[in-house]
Every structure is written in C-alpha cells, then in structure tokens.
C-alpha positions in Angstrom: -125.5 55.6 71.9 -128.3 53.3 71.3 -131.1 54.5 68.9 -134.6 54.9 70.1 -137.1 52.0 69.6 -139.4 52.3 66.6 -142.9 51.7 67.9 -145.0 52.9 65.0 -143.7 51.7 61.7 -145.2 53.6 58.7 -148.9 53.7 59.1 -149.0 55.0 55.5 -147.7 51.8 54.1 -145.1 51.4 51.3 -143.6 54.4 49.5 -142.0 53.5 46.3 -141.7 56.9 44.8 -139.3 58.0 47.4 -135.6 56.9 47.2 -134.7 54.3 49.8 -131.7 56.3 50.6 -133.9 59.3 51.5 -136.5 57.4 53.3 -136.7 57.9 57.2 -136.0 54.8 59.2 -139.6 54.3 60.1 -140.7 54.1 56.5 -141.0 51.1 54.2 -139.4 51.5 50.8 -140.6 48.2 49.4 -142.6 45.2 50.4 -144.7 42.3 49.0 -147.7 40.4 50.5 -147.8 42.5 53.7 -150.5 44.6 55.1 -150.7 47.6 57.3 -153.5 48.2 59.9 -153.7 49.5 63.5 -150.2 50.8 63.2 -148.8 47.2 62.7 -147.1 45.5 59.8 -148.2 41.9 59.1 -147.9 39.2 56.5 -151.1 38.6 54.6 -152.8 35.2 55.2 -152.8 34.0 51.7 -155.8 32.6 49.8 -157.9 29.5 49.5 -160.4 28.1 47.1 -164.1 28.6 47.8 -167.3 27.3 46.2 -165.5 24.5 44.4 -164.2 24.6 40.8 -166.2 27.0 38.4 -168.0 25.2 35.6 -166.7 27.8 33.2 -163.8 30.3 33.5 -165.5 33.4 35.1 -165.2 36.7 33.2 -167.1 38.7 35.9 -168.7 38.1 39.3 -172.0 39.5 40.6 -173.7 38.9 44.0 -177.4 37.9 43.6 -180.0 37.0 46.2 -182.8 34.8 45.1 -186.0 34.0 47.0 -184.3 31.4 49.2 -180.6 31.6 48.6 -177.7 34.1 48.4 -175.5 33.3 45.5 -172.9 34.6 43.0 -173.5 34.8 39.2 -170.4 34.2 37.1 -170.7 34.5 33.3 -168.1 32.8 31.0 -167.7 33.5 27.4 -170.5 31.3 26.2 -172.4 30.3 29.3 -173.7 31.9 32.5 -173.7 30.0 35.8 -174.6 30.7 39.4 -173.0 29.2 42.5 -174.6 29.0 45.9 -174.1 26.9 49.1 -176.6 25.2 51.4 -174.9 23.9 54.5 -171.8 22.0 53.2 -173.3 21.6 49.8 -172.2 23.8 46.9 -174.2 23.8 43.7 -173.3 25.3 40.3 -176.4 26.0 38.1 -176.5 26.8 34.4 -178.4 30.0 33.8 -177.7 30.3 30.1 -180.6 31.6 28.0 -182.7 28.8 26.5 -183.5 30.8 23.4 -180.9 32.5 21.2 -178.1 30.0 21.8 -174.8 30.4 23.5 -173.3 33.8 24.2 -170.5 35.5 22.2 -168.7 37.4 24.9 -165.0 38.3 24.3 -162.2 38.1 26.8 -161.3 41.8 26.2 -164.8 43.2 27.0 -166.0 40.6 29.5 -169.3 41.3 31.2 -171.0 44.1 33.2 -174.4 44.7 34.7 -176.1 45.0 38.1 -179.4 44.3 39.9 -182.5 46.5 39.1 -185.3 46.1 41.6 -184.4 42.4 42.2 -183.9 41.6 38.6 -180.4 40.6 37.5 -179.0 42.4 34.4 -176.0 41.1 32.4 -174.3 42.5 29.3 -171.3 41.7 27.2 -171.4 44.3 24.4 -172.1 41.6 21.7 -175.3 39.8 22.5 -178.6 41.4 23.5 -178.5 42.5 27.2 -179.8 39.7 29.5 -182.2 39.7 32.5 -183.2 37.2 35.1 -185.8 37.4 37.9 -185.7 36.2 41.4 -187.4 32.8 40.9 -185.2 29.9 41.8 -185.7 28.1 38.5 -185.3 31.2 36.4 -182.7 31.5 33.6 -181.4 34.5 31.7 -183.2 35.7 28.6 -182.8 38.7 26.1 -183.9 41.9 27.8 -187.6 42.4 27.1 -188.5 45.8 25.2 -184.8 46.5 24.4 -184.2 48.4 21.2 -183.9 46.3 18.1 -180.6 45.9 16.2 -178.9 47.6 19.2 -176.1 46.6 21.5 -174.3 48.6 24.2 -170.8 48.4 25.8 -172.2 48.8 29.4 -175.5 48.6 31.0 -176.0 49.6 34.6 -179.0 50.2 37.0 -179.6 53.6 38.5 -182.6 54.2 40.6 -185.5 52.6 38.8 -183.8 53.1 35.4 -181.4 51.1 33.3 -178.6 53.1 31.7 -176.8 52.0 28.5 -173.4 53.5 27.5 -171.6 53.5 24.1 -174.4 52.1 22.0 -174.3 50.5 18.4 -177.6 51.1 16.7 -178.3 49.5 13.4 -174.5 48.9 12.9 -173.7 52.5 13.6 -171.6 53.1 16.8 -172.3 56.1 19.1 -169.4 56.0 21.6 -170.5 59.2 23.4 -174.1 58.1 23.9 -175.8 57.7 27.3 -179.3 56.1 26.9 -181.8 55.4 29.7 -184.9 53.5 29.8 -188.4 54.3 31.1 -188.5 53.6 34.9 -189.4 50.0 35.9 -191.6 48.8 38.8 -189.9 46.6 41.3 -189.3 43.0 40.0 -189.8 44.0 36.4 -187.8 45.4 33.5 -188.4 48.7 31.8 -191.4 48.8 29.4 -189.6 50.9 26.8 -186.3 52.6 25.6 -188.2 54.6 22.9 -186.9 58.2 23.3 -189.4 59.4 20.7 -192.4 58.4 22.9 -193.3 61.8 24.7 -195.5 59.8 27.1 -192.5 58.0 28.5 -189.4 59.1 30.3 -186.8 57.3 28.1 -184.1 59.3 26.3 -180.5 59.7 25.5 -177.8 62.4 25.3 -174.4 62.4 23.5 -171.6 63.6 25.8 -169.4 64.6 22.8 -167.9 67.8 24.4 -164.6 65.9 24.6 -163.1 63.2 22.4 -163.1 60.5 25.1 -165.7 57.7 24.9 -168.1 56.9 27.7 -166.7 53.9 29.6 -168.6 53.2 32.8 -171.0 54.7 35.4 -171.7 54.2 39.2 -174.3 56.0 41.4 -173.0 58.4 44.1 -175.9 59.3 46.4 -178.8 60.5 44.2 -176.5 61.1 41.2 -175.2 58.8 38.5 -171.5 59.5 37.8 -170.6 59.0 34.1 -167.0 58.1 33.5 -165.4 59.0 30.2 -161.9 58.3 29.1 -160.9 61.9 29.6 -163.6 63.5 31.8 -166.2 62.8 34.6 -169.9 63.9 34.4 -172.9 63.8 36.6 -176.3 62.5 35.6 -179.0 63.9 37.9 -182.8 63.4 37.7 -184.6 66.7 36.9 -187.9 65.6 35.5 -189.7 67.6 32.9 -188.9 67.3 29.2 -185.2 66.5 29.6 -185.7 63.9 32.4 -181.9 64.0 33.4 -179.5 66.8 33.6 -175.8 66.4 32.8 -172.9 68.4 34.1 -169.2 68.0 33.7 -167.5 67.6 37.1 -163.9 67.1 36.2 -162.3 67.9 32.8 -158.8 66.7 33.7 -159.5 63.1 34.8 -161.1 60.0 33.2 -161.2 56.3 33.9 -158.6 53.8 32.7 -161.2 51.0 31.9 -164.4 49.4 32.9 -164.7 48.2 36.5 -162.2 50.7 37.7 -164.3 52.6 40.1 -165.9 51.6 43.5 -167.9 53.4 46.1 -167.2 53.9 49.9 -168.2 56.4 52.5 -170.2 58.5 50.0 -167.1 58.8 47.8 -165.7 57.1 44.7 -162.3 55.4 44.4 -161.1 55.7 40.8 -158.2 54.6 38.6 -157.4 57.0 35.8 -154.9 56.7 33.0 -152.1 58.0 35.4 -153.5 58.5 38.8 -155.7 57.0 41.6 -158.1 59.5 43.0 -160.9 59.8 45.6 -163.8 62.2 44.8 -167.1 63.2 46.4 -168.7 64.7 43.2 -167.3 68.1 44.1 -163.6 67.8 44.8 -161.0 65.1 44.0 -157.8 64.1 45.6 -154.9 62.0 44.4 -154.0 59.1 46.8 -150.9 58.0 45.1 -148.8 61.1 44.8 -145.4 60.8 46.4 -146.2 57.3 47.4 -146.6 54.6 44.8 -147.7 56.5 41.6 -144.6 55.7 39.6 -144.4 52.1 40.7 -148.0 51.4 40.1 -148.3 52.7 36.5 -144.8 51.6 35.4 -145.7 48.0 36.6 -148.8 47.8 34.4 -148.5 45.9 31.1 -148.9 48.7 28.4 -151.0 46.3 26.1 -153.5 45.4 28.8 -154.1 48.5 30.9 -157.9 48.3 30.0 -158.1 44.9 32.0 -157.3 46.7 35.2 -160.2 46.5 37.7 -161.0 47.5 41.3 -162.2 45.1 44.0 -163.4 46.2 47.4 -162.7 44.2 50.7 -165.1 46.4 52.9 -164.5 44.3 55.9 -160.9 45.3 55.9 -161.5 48.9 54.6 -159.5 47.9 51.5 -159.6 48.7 47.7 -157.6 46.4 45.5 -156.2 47.9 42.2 -155.8 44.6 40.1 -153.8 44.6 36.9 -151.8 42.7 34.5 -148.2 43.2 35.3 -145.6 44.1 32.7 -143.8 40.7 33.1 -146.9 38.8 32.3 -147.0 37.7 28.6 -148.6 34.3 29.1 -152.3 34.8 29.9 -152.9 38.6 30.1 -155.1 38.3 33.3 -154.6 40.3 36.4 -151.7 38.9 38.5 -150.8 41.8 40.8 -152.7 44.0 43.3 -151.8 47.3 44.9 -154.0 47.6 47.9 -155.2 50.8 49.5 -156.5 50.9 53.1 -158.8 53.9 53.4 -159.0 53.7 57.2 -155.3 54.5 57.6 -154.4 55.8 54.1 -151.8 53.1 53.5 -150.6 51.2 50.4 -149.3 47.7 50.1 -148.6 45.2 47.3 -149.7 41.6 46.6 
C-alpha cells in the first residue's frame, strides 16, 4: 500500500534534540545550509562580498546616517572606518580620532555603542568612549564631559540619555554599576555625568543583589532592559530624586555575552548561558526546548562562549545565533549560525 504524499515538511525546522529513530517522517532530524519558510524547505543562496575589502578587520558594525549618505561604521583594534556607496563607487573613510592616538581595543571585548540623537557613540572598554556628529567630514573624538579616569565595558543610548555599564573609576572596577548621564539635546552629547550635582539628572546604581556582573542593555518600549550574567532588570524613568527605578524581571536567566540580544515585535530575543528565550518584559519563553537546545550549546567552543552574538535579518524574519564552534581552534571567530525564523517558529543551521 503506497504511503500518503507529504505536502508540508516540518514548518518548525530542524529538531536535533529528538532521536532520528523517534522522529515522525515529516520532521527533519538534521540539516545544514537550508532554510524553512512558507511551509517549504530550500537551500540557502550562499553569500557574496559587499562594499569591497575593509581597510581594517572589523570588530563590530554599526549603521550610521550622515547628512547626505547612509553608511556603516566598522571599528578595528586601532582604527575606525566608515564605508558608504554612491552609485557604483564605494568609499572607505578613516574616522579615527585626531587627538589621543590610535585605539587600544582588544579582540575579546571588541566594540559597542549606538546612536544618540544623531550622534554616533563607540566604546571599547579600554579607551575613553568616542563620539562623532553627522557632519560629512567629522571624525571621532573622546566623549566630551565624560568622567575623568573612568572607562566602561559598555555604553548604550536610551531615550536622551547615555548609559554606561561595568565602570572602572580611578583604577577601581564596579562590575555591578549602571551609570547614566544627564539627558542630551538632539545632535549633542550629555553635558555632565556628575551624580553629585543635584541640579542635573545624572546618577548611578549598583545592581549587586546577585553575583552576576552587568553585561549589556537594550531598550524595550519605554524601558531599558539591563542584562546581567545571572538576571534581567528593568530601568524605567521615574523622575524625582531617583530619576530611574530598577526592578528585577527574571532571577533565573541572564545573558551569555555582549551583543547577544535583539529586539523584534516589542519583544527581546536573548541567548542565555543554557537557553534561547523570548520575553516581553513580563513573561519569558524558551524557543529551543525539545528542538535544538542540546545541539546548540554542545556545539559552542567552551573557551569562546562570550564571543557569541545575535544578528537580525528583519527582511526574512530571522535571528542568527552566531558562535565559535567547538571544532574551531584556529581563529576563535564565529563560524557557525543557528537561525531562528520567528514567523514560523523554525530553526535551521548554517
């Protein structure tokens, strides 16, 4: 007796946590460089080079719009460049600060930052945070009004504020510290970070209720979500003397490393130490349970888990969990991606 034709083949993608002997005939137990969408399985189209060859090896990428061009900023270990195209012409421009010398970024920490009211912010945890305006001939410079003898592991924009995480002040590290600036007007940087000035809104708090360090943050609606190694907190504007209020959202989940969270559909997609979750600030849900949890985390190189990062392909409704595989002992850069399609709740591998 002939078997019925299979017309819909696994809209939930690859399931590596289920034994292939137990998998139904319409499920994929393995696969590589394939994608699932519209109830179809297809080979991925591969990749190609864009924007020519970078002048320096990029250790982060940040989109940035100037007055007349759309561009990408890519910092290396010692220099920062911008690439933009005009017609068929691609131009790479050196944006390295003119005062203070080359940068001292490390491959482990890389760079972070964002855009505050049209001003580009970069930070590497070693040098002073950097800023650059929208003028076409602008270059980066040390952040004006930043605290003296102070560095931070992460700096991100939130509303009109800049937020600094895990600061080192006069050679003393405060790994639980969340600092925020006085709010800035559009196109400018904050006028002060002095928490002792009662006439300004700058301040700080130490989230030391758990032993995990603060790692990163990302806005979710009107709230800034602070990610620690072992917990997740909200940072909401309250005004008054405290300026911001902090509340623990989840005590049983933290972030595996910097750049491991992205936003979509008023939610956050997050990679933790042993899970991948989606949360809306109120409830969270694992999206790897009984699918690819074991395969994903056993595939990561144990020495380079902190180099994991998440990239969003919003046109295709995809989140890419990029990591250093446990067979990569040559360059310790991400070489594998597990891809989640949030439209059809499917996983694939590339």
